[in-house]
KEKE-3310 file (N, C-alpha, C; in steps of 0.2 Angstrom, whole numbers, plus 5000, padded with zeros to 4 digits):
npx = (5004:5007:5018:5008:5001:5015:5020:5007:5006:5015:5009:4996:5001:5009:4997:4993:5004:5013:5030:5031:5039:5032:5037:5039:5030:5020:5030:5033:5016:5016:5024:5018:5009:5008:5022:5037:5040:5055:5068:5066:5051:5044:5046:5043:5027:5028:5029:5039:5055:5071:5080:5076:5066:5075:5085:5072:5072:5085:5078:5070:5073:5084:5080:5069:5061:5059:5066:5077:5084:5095:5087:5079:5079:5089:5100:5104:5096:5084:5073:5060:5054:5041:5047:5042:5043:5038:5026:5019:5015:5006:4990:4985:4991:4984:4970:4972:4977:4960:4955:4960:4958:4945:4943:4949:4939:4930:4935:4940:4925:4923:4928:4928:4934:4939:4955:4963:4958:4964:4977:4979:4976:4987:5000:4999:4996:5013:5021:5016:5022:5035:5039:5052:5054:5042:5044:5054:5044:5040:5051:5058:5050:5046:5060:5057:5053:5061:5077:5083:5086:5100:5105:5123:5132:5149:5150:5148:5158:5169:5162:5159:5169:5171:5165:5167:5178:5178:5170:5179:5192:5193:5190:5200:5210:5217:5216:5225:5216:5204:5206:5207:5194:5186:5194:5194:5180:5170:5177:5180:5170:5157:5157:5160:5150:5141:5137:5132:5123:5116:5111:5103:5101:5093:5103:5116:5128:5124:5123:5130:5132:5136:5135:5145:5147:5151:5151:5139:5126:5128:5133:5143:5139:5143:5155:5146:5142:5139:5137:5141:5134:5122:5118:5106:5096:5088:5093:5105:5096:5091:5098:5101:5094:5086:5097:5096:5086:5086:5099:5091:5083:5093:5096:5102:5100:5110:5115:5133:5143:5154:5161:5165:5165:5166:5160:5148:5130:5131:5134:5120:5113:5112:5109:5093:5093:5091:5102:5113:5127:5139:5146:5157:5166:5171:5191:5199:5202:5204:5211:5205:5193:5186:5171:5160:5146:5130:5117:5104:5093:5081)
npy = (4995:5004:5009:5009:5021:5027:5028:5034:5047:5055:5056:5059:5075:5076:5081:5093:5101:5102:5106:5098:5087:5071:5071:5083:5090:5093:5099:5110:5116:5121:5130:5139:5143:5147:5155:5163:5153:5147:5132:5123:5126:5121:5108:5104:5106:5098:5089:5082:5075:5088:5084:5078:5089:5097:5094:5093:5106:5111:5108:5111:5126:5125:5121:5135:5135:5137:5152:5154:5164:5171:5178:5193:5197:5186:5181:5166:5158:5152:5156:5153:5158:5159:5159:5169:5162:5152:5154:5158:5142:5141:5142:5132:5119:5122:5120:5108:5101:5102:5093:5084:5078:5076:5067:5056:5054:5050:5035:5030:5030:5021:5009:4999:5003:5017:5021:5032:5039:5026:5025:5036:5035:5027:5033:5038:5029:5020:5036:5035:5021:5016:5005:4997:4995:4987:4975:4971:4967:4959:4947:4947:4940:4929:4924:4921:4912:4904:4903:4895:4894:4890:4881:4882:4868:4855:4847:4863:4871:4874:4885:4893:4900:4904:4909:4922:4925:4931:4943:4952:4948:4955:4968:4972:4969:4950:4948:4940:4938:4934:4923:4912:4911:4909:4895:4888:4888:4880:4879:4894:4902:4894:4883:4894:4898:4901:4906:4901:4904:4901:4903:4895:4891:4887:4876:4881:4886:4904:4915:4919:4921:4928:4923:4930:4925:4937:4941:4936:4943:4948:4949:4945:4953:4947:4938:4940:4936:4939:4929:4937:4935:4933:4943:4956:4951:4952:4942:4946:4954:4944:4931:4943:4947:4935:4932:4941:4936:4924:4930:4934:4922:4916:4925:4935:4954:4963:4968:4969:4976:4980:4984:4993:5011:5011:5000:5006:4996:4985:4993:4999:4991:4984:4997:4996:4985:4992:4992:5006:5019:5018:5027:5026:5012:4994:4989:4984:4968:4969:4976:4984:4988:5002:5007:5005:4999:4998:4987:4985:4975:4974)
npz = (4997:5004:4991:4983:4987:4985:4975:4964:4972:4965:4954:4957:4957:4948:4937:4942:4937:4948:4955:4960:4973:4985:4998:5001:5003:5017:5024:5013:5011:5025:5025:5016:5021:5035:5034:5037:5048:5058:5057:5066:5073:5064:5062:5073:5069:5059:5065:5061:5061:5066:5055:5047:5039:5042:5031:5016:5016:5010:4997:4995:4994:4984:4972:4971:4978:4992:5002:5016:5027:5040:5058:5061:5075:5080:5076:5075:5070:5059:5046:5036:5020:5008:4989:4975:4966:4972:4978:4969:4966:4975:4974:4967:4972:4983:4978:4975:4989:4992:4985:4986:4996:4999:4985:4995:5005:5002:4997:5009:5013:5006:5015:5030:5040:5046:5039:5041:5053:5064:5059:5064:5079:5080:5080:5092:5103:5100:5105:5117:5123:5112:5098:5096:5114:5118:5104:5114:5127:5124:5114:5131:5138:5132:5130:5144:5150:5143:5152:5162:5182:5192:5208:5209:5205:5206:5192:5182:5188:5178:5168:5176:5181:5165:5163:5170:5168:5155:5154:5163:5158:5147:5152:5159:5170:5175:5194:5207:5218:5214:5202:5216:5219:5209:5205:5215:5221:5228:5241:5243:5243:5241:5256:5264:5268:5256:5241:5226:5213:5193:5179:5164:5150:5131:5134:5140:5150:5155:5164:5180:5198:5213:5231:5244:5259:5274:5286:5298:5296:5283:5267:5252:5235:5220:5211:5198:5178:5161:5149:5131:5120:5126:5130:5136:5139:5149:5160:5166:5177:5182:5189:5196:5202:5211:5221:5230:5232:5238:5248:5259:5262:5270:5279:5277:5282:5276:5262:5251:5236:5227:5210:5196:5192:5176:5171:5162:5164:5170:5185:5183:5185:5196:5204:5198:5204:5221:5227:5233:5229:5242:5254:5263:5262:5264:5265:5252:5238:5226:5213:5204:5208:5209:5216:5229:5234:5242:5250:5261:5267:5278)
capx = (5004:5015:5024:5002:5006:5021:5019:4999:5001:5014:5003:4992:5004:5006:4988:4990:5007:5014:5035:5033:5037:5027:5039:5041:5025:5019:5033:5032:5014:5015:5026:5014:5002:5011:5028:5041:5045:5061:5066:5062:5045:5043:5047:5036:5022:5024:5029:5049:5061:5072:5085:5071:5065:5083:5086:5069:5070:5089:5079:5066:5078:5089:5070:5070:5051:5058:5075:5082:5088:5091:5078:5082:5082:5092:5105:5107:5088:5084:5065:5058:5045:5041:5050:5041:5041:5034:5021:5015:5012:5002:4983:4984:4994:4978:4965:4978:4974:4957:4952:4962:4953:4938:4942:4949:4934:4929:4941:4938:4918:4921:4928:4925:4935:4943:4962:4967:4955:4968:4984:4981:4976:4993:5004:4998:4999:5017:5020:5017:5029:5041:5038:5058:5051:5036:5046:5058:5043:5037:5056:5060:5043:5047:5066:5061:5056:5070:5078:5082:5089:5100:5110:5130:5137:5155:5150:5147:5164:5172:5159:5158:5177:5174:5159:5168:5186:5177:5173:5188:5199:5191:5190:5206:5217:5214:5218:5222:5209:5198:5210:5205:5186:5184:5196:5189:5170:5165:5183:5180:5164:5150:5160:5160:5141:5139:5129:5131:5116:5119:5107:5105:5096:5097:5103:5121:5125:5128:5127:5131:5133:5139:5133:5150:5148:5156:5145:5132:5121:5130:5135:5142:5138:5151:5156:5139:5142:5132:5138:5140:5129:5115:5115:5101:5088:5088:5099:5109:5092:5086:5099:5101:5086:5088:5101:5096:5079:5094:5101:5084:5082:5099:5095:5108:5100:5115:5120:5141:5143:5161:5161:5174:5163:5167:5155:5138:5128:5131:5131:5112:5108:5115:5105:5091:5092:5092:5110:5116:5136:5140:5156:5165:5169:5179:5197:5195:5207:5206:5213:5202:5188:5185:5165:5158:5143:5126:5109:5099:5086:5078)
capy = (4998:5011:5008:5012:5030:5034:5031:5036:5053:5058:5056:5067:5082:5077:5080:5100:5101:5106:5102:5094:5079:5071:5068:5089:5092:5096:5106:5117:5118:5124:5139:5144:5147:5150:5154:5162:5150:5141:5126:5118:5127:5117:5103:5105:5106:5090:5082:5075:5077:5092:5080:5076:5097:5102:5090:5097:5115:5114:5105:5114:5131:5122:5118:5139:5137:5144:5154:5152:5169:5173:5180:5198:5194:5179:5177:5158:5154:5155:5158:5152:5159:5158:5164:5170:5157:5146:5157:5158:5137:5140:5142:5124:5117:5123:5115:5100:5098:5102:5090:5076:5078:5073:5061:5053:5056:5042:5033:5030:5028:5011:5004:4995:5006:5023:5022:5039:5037:5018:5027:5043:5031:5018:5037:5043:5021:5022:5039:5031:5019:5015:5000:4993:4990:4983:4971:4968:4965:4953:4942:4947:4934:4921:4920:4919:4905:4894:4903:4891:4893:4884:4883:4876:4864:4855:4854:4870:4875:4875:4888:4900:4902:4904:4915:4927:4925:4933:4951:4953:4952:4959:4977:4976:4962:4944:4945:4933:4938:4929:4915:4907:4911:4904:4890:4882:4891:4875:4881:4901:4905:4889:4879:4899:4898:4905:4902:4904:4904:4899:4904:4891:4896:4884:4873:4883:4891:4908:4919:4915:4925:4923:4924:4928:4926:4940:4938:4934:4947:4953:4946:4953:4950:4946:4938:4941:4938:4935:4926:4942:4932:4932:4949:4961:4946:4951:4936:4949:4954:4941:4931:4947:4944:4930:4931:4944:4932:4920:4932:4935:4916:4915:4929:4943:4962:4968:4966:4972:4974:4979:4986:4997:5015:5007:4993:5007:4992:4981:4997:5001:4982:4987:5002:4994:4981:4997:4996:5012:5016:5016:5032:5023:5005:4989:4989:4978:4964:4971:4984:4987:4990:5006:5011:5001:4999:4991:4987:4986:4968:4974)
capz = (4999:5003:4987:4980:4986:4986:4964:4961:4974:4964:4948:4958:4956:4938:4938:4942:4935:4951:4952:4971:4979:4988:5003:5004:5005:5025:5024:5008:5012:5027:5024:5013:5024:5038:5031:5045:5054:5061:5053:5074:5071:5057:5062:5077:5069:5052:5067:5057:5066:5064:5050:5044:5042:5036:5022:5017:5019:5008:4992:4991:4992:4978:4968:4973:4978:4999:5005:5022:5030:5046:5058:5063:5083:5084:5070:5075:5071:5050:5047:5029:5017:4999:4984:4973:4966:4978:4980:4964:4966:4983:4974:4965:4979:4991:4973:4972:4993:4997:4980:4986:5001:4994:4986:4999:5009:4994:4998:5018:5011:5004:5018:5034:5045:5047:5039:5047:5065:5064:5062:5075:5090:5078:5084:5101:5104:5098:5105:5127:5119:5105:5093:5101:5120:5115:5105:5120:5130:5121:5119:5136:5138:5127:5136:5152:5149:5140:5156:5172:5184:5194:5211:5208:5205:5206:5185:5181:5191:5175:5166:5181:5177:5158:5160:5174:5167:5147:5160:5168:5153:5144:5154:5167:5173:5184:5200:5210:5221:5206:5203:5224:5217:5201:5202:5223:5222:5234:5244:5245:5245:5244:5263:5268:5270:5253:5237:5220:5206:5189:5172:5156:5143:5126:5137:5139:5155:5150:5168:5187:5201:5221:5238:5247:5264:5276:5294:5302:5292:5279:5262:5246:5232:5219:5203:5193:5175:5161:5142:5129:5116:5132:5133:5136:5138:5155:5164:5173:5182:5185:5191:5203:5210:5213:5227:5233:5238:5241:5255:5263:5263:5275:5288:5278:5283:5272:5254:5247:5233:5223:5204:5193:5185:5169:5170:5163:5163:5176:5188:5182:5186:5203:5208:5194:5211:5224:5229:5231:5231:5249:5256:5265:5264:5268:5258:5245:5239:5218:5211:5197:5212:5210:5218:5233:5237:5248:5249:5265:5267:5281)
cpx = (5006:5018:5017:5004:5005:5021:5011:4999:5009:5012:4998:4996:5006:5000:4989:4998:5014:5025:5035:5037:5032:5029:5040:5033:5019:5023:5030:5024:5012:5020:5024:5011:5004:5019:5033:5042:5050:5060:5059:5054:5041:5042:5043:5028:5017:5025:5033:5050:5066:5076:5083:5069:5070:5082:5083:5066:5076:5088:5079:5067:5083:5085:5071:5064:5053:5065:5073:5087:5089:5087:5084:5087:5085:5094:5106:5100:5088:5076:5065:5050:5048:5045:5043:5039:5038:5027:5016:5011:5006:4994:4981:4986:4987:4970:4968:4972:4968:4951:4956:4957:4948:4939:4947:4944:4929:4930:4937:4931:4918:4924:4925:4929:4942:4950:4963:4965:4963:4974:4987:4983:4985:4997:5003:5001:5004:5023:5022:5023:5030:5041:5044:5053:5044:5041:5051:5055:5043:5043:5054:5054:5043:5054:5066:5057:5056:5073:5081:5086:5090:5105:5117:5129:5143:5158:5150:5155:5167:5167:5158:5164:5176:5169:5164:5177:5185:5176:5177:5193:5198:5192:5197:5207:5214:5221:5219:5218:5202:5199:5205:5198:5184:5187:5195:5182:5167:5171:5181:5174:5156:5153:5158:5154:5140:5134:5131:5124:5117:5111:5108:5102:5100:5101:5113:5120:5127:5128:5128:5132:5132:5138:5139:5146:5152:5154:5139:5128:5122:5133:5133:5144:5140:5153:5149:5143:5136:5136:5139:5135:5122:5114:5110:5096:5085:5091:5100:5104:5088:5090:5104:5096:5085:5095:5101:5088:5085:5097:5098:5081:5088:5101:5101:5103:5105:5119:5126:5141:5152:5161:5168:5166:5161:5165:5147:5133:5126:5130:5123:5106:5108:5108:5100:5085:5091:5098:5111:5124:5132:5149:5160:5164:5173:5183:5194:5201:5207:5208:5207:5196:5188:5178:5164:5150:5137:5122:5105:5091:5079:5072)
cpy = (5006:5012:5012:5019:5035:5033:5034:5044:5056:5060:5061:5072:5083:5082:5091:5105:5104:5102:5101:5084:5076:5073:5078:5095:5097:5101:5112:5123:5127:5130:5144:5145:5150:5152:5161:5162:5147:5136:5119:5118:5122:5112:5102:5103:5100:5087:5077:5080:5081:5090:5080:5087:5100:5099:5092:5103:5116:5113:5109:5123:5127:5125:5127:5140:5141:5147:5155:5159:5169:5175:5186:5197:5189:5176:5167:5156:5159:5155:5155:5153:5156:5158:5165:5167:5149:5148:5154:5149:5136:5139:5135:5119:5115:5121:5108:5094:5095:5094:5080:5074:5075:5069:5054:5050:5052:5038:5027:5028:5020:5006:5005:5002:5012:5025:5027:5039:5031:5023:5033:5039:5027:5023:5036:5034:5022:5027:5039:5025:5014:5009:4994:4990:4987:4977:4966:4964:4961:4946:4939:4940:4928:4919:4919:4912:4898:4896:4899:4895:4888:4885:4877:4872:4860:4854:4857:4874:4877:4885:4896:4905:4907:4914:4922:4931:4934:4941:4953:4952:4957:4971:4977:4968:4956:4947:4939:4931:4932:4924:4909:4905:4906:4898:4884:4886:4887:4879:4889:4904:4897:4886:4886:4900:4903:4906:4905:4898:4903:4901:4899:4894:4890:4877:4875:4886:4897:4914:4916:4924:4924:4928:4926:4929:4931:4941:4938:4937:4954:4949:4951:4946:4953:4939:4935:4945:4935:4934:4934:4945:4930:4940:4952:4953:4945:4944:4941:4949:4947:4935:4936:4947:4938:4926:4937:4943:4928:4920:4932:4931:4915:4920:4936:4949:4965:4965:4972:4970:4979:4982:4990:5001:5012:5003:5002:5004:4986:4986:4998:4994:4982:4992:5000:4989:4981:4995:5006:5014:5020:5024:5030:5016:4999:4991:4981:4973:4962:4977:4988:4991:5001:5013:5003:5004:4995:4993:4985:4981:4972:4982)
cpz = (5000:4994:4981:4979:4985:4974:4962:4967:4971:4956:4947:4956:4951:4937:4941:4943:4940:4953:4959:4968:4982:4995:5008:5002:5013:5026:5016:5007:5018:5031:5020:5017:5031:5036:5038:5047:5053:5057:5062:5073:5066:5059:5067:5072:5062:5055:5066:5062:5062:5057:5046:5038:5036:5028:5018:5014:5012:5000:4991:4990:4985:4973:4968:4973:4991:4998:5013:5023:5036:5050:5060:5068:5083:5077:5072:5072:5061:5050:5037:5027:5012:4996:4981:4965:4965:4978:4974:4960:4971:4980:4971:4969:4985:4986:4971:4983:4993:4987:4981:4994:5002:4990:4992:5003:5008:4997:5003:5015:5010:5007:5025:5040:5039:5048:5045:5056:5068:5065:5067:5078:5086:5083:5091:5102:5104:5102:5115:5125:5114:5106:5099:5105:5119:5112:5111:5127:5130:5122:5126:5138:5137:5133:5141:5156:5148:5144:5163:5174:5192:5200:5208:5207:5202:5196:5183:5183:5182:5170:5171:5181:5172:5159:5165:5168:5162:5152:5157:5165:5146:5146:5155:5166:5177:5188:5203:5217:5218:5205:5206:5220:5213:5200:5208:5222:5230:5239:5251:5245:5246:5254:5269:5270:5263:5248:5231:5214:5199:5184:5167:5153:5136:5130:5138:5147:5152:5157:5173:5188:5207:5224:5241:5254:5270:5282:5295:5299:5287:5272:5255:5240:5222:5211:5198:5185:5170:5153:5135:5124:5123:5134:5132:5134:5145:5160:5169:5178:5185:5189:5201:5207:5214:5221:5230:5235:5244:5251:5261:5269:5270:5280:5284:5279:5276:5265:5251:5241:5228:5214:5203:5188:5178:5169:5171:5166:5169:5181:5190:5184:5193:5206:5203:5203:5216:5228:5226:5235:5240:5249:5259:5267:5266:5261:5252:5241:5231:5215:5209:5204:5212:5213:5221:5236:5241:5248:5256:5265:5272:5277)
residu = (MET:SER:GLU:GLN:LEU:THR:VAL:GLN:SER:ALA:GLU:VAL:TYR:ALA:LEU:TYR:HIS:LEU:PRO:LEU:GLU:PRO:ARG:TRP:PHE:PRO:VAL:PHE:TYR:THR:VAL:ALA:GLU:GLN:PRO:GLY:GLN:SER:ILE:GLY:GLU:LEU:ALA:GLN:HIS:VAL:GLY:HIS:THR:HIS:ALA:ALA:VAL:SER:GLN:VAL:VAL:LYS:GLU:LEU:VAL:LYS:GLN:GLY:LEU:VAL:THR:ALA:GLU:ARG:GLY:ALA:ALA:ASP:LEU:ARG:ARG:SER:VAL:ILE:ARG:PRO:THR:GLU:LYS:GLY:ALA:ALA:LEU:TRP:PRO:ALA:LEU:GLN:ALA:GLN:ALA:ALA:ASP:VAL:ARG:GLN:ALA:THR:ASP:ALA:LEU:LEU:ALA:GLU:THR:ARG:HIS:ASN:LEU:TRP:LEU:ALA:ILE:GLY:GLU:ALA:GLU:HIS:ALA:LEU:SER:ARG:ARG:ASP:LEU:PRO:SER:ARG:VAL:LYS:ALA:VAL:ARG:ASP:ARG:ARG:VAL:GLY:HIS:GLU:ILE:GLU:LEU:LEU:ALA:TYR:ALA:SER:GLU:TYR:GLN:ALA:ASP:PHE:LYS:ARG:LEU:ASN:LEU:GLN:TRP:ILE:GLU:ARG:TYR:PHE:ARG:VAL:GLU:PRO:ALA:ASP:LEU:ARG:ALA:LEU:ASP:HIS:PRO:GLU:GLU:TYR:ILE:LEU:ALA:ARG:GLY:GLY:TYR:ILE:ALA:LEU:ALA:ALA:TYR:GLN:GLY:THR:ILE:VAL:GLY:ALA:CYS:ALA:LEU:LEU:ARG:MET:ASP:ALA:HIS:THR:TYR:GLU:LEU:ALA:LYS:MET:ALA:VAL:ALA:PRO:ASP:ALA:GLN:GLY:LEU:GLY:ILE:GLY:LEU:ARG:LEU:GLY:GLN:ALA:VAL:VAL:ALA:LYS:ALA:ARG:ALA:LEU:GLY:ALA:THR:ARG:LEU:TYR:LEU:GLU:SER:ASN:THR:ARG:LEU:GLY:PRO:ALA:LEU:ASN:LEU:TYR:TYR:LYS:LEU:GLY:PHE:GLN:LYS:THR:VAL:ALA:GLY:THR:PRO:SER:PRO:TYR:GLU:ARG:CYS:ASN:ILE:GLN:MET:GLU:LEU:PHE:LEU:THR)
# end
């Protein structure tokens, strides 16, 4: 339908001998009807982006149909006006617009549904929530049924290490404290009262997150990792929510974590989970740590 209307619109302009491209119409019509507006005002009026309107204005200037001159009150602001050539087209353009409106009303009368009303409703709905976020919500619901959260078992040690080394080596260097926990998670995490959650997706371990017991009521959220090709699926959030719930079940009243400000997506996740930056934290065994955060569970 879009292709049909594009071709047929060009034929309509030919009927009236108007040297205009269909995509110029909203901008040129507005300039002719309300001369002296800026590009920003035109963009707001016709509902197009500033860049798109700017490009159309450049093409109209090139065709000698409008002028773009600096405003007297503000030299940073260009005002758009029709030229004599452009103004000469205005009567024919008005007649064409009236004829098209009448023909369109007749066309819509042949249909069961009013296309313009439906488009208006769809535009309003998209202004409230855009298409990418709607698609993401559908995908996340579908993927959510395919993600399985697992408790750590010795058979997953290689996956636990692999996932964490991927992000550490990408941004920093692997430190001795990393290898102690990743090579011997049973000894350094589980035997000390900690917990490790894993996420499986389509038969592969793609995420991990650990709780390290610091004292009777405080646990550290650590070793959060999601495989690069599984990021953006909400796996990190599900893991985080799972370990926060586990910490509560273990009797924790405070969660603590260490990170680095280079890891923007990770920090956004921690804030979403309710963590806040702490001013006075405990000394960190990691060189890469430059931010410490905490979450009170009471």
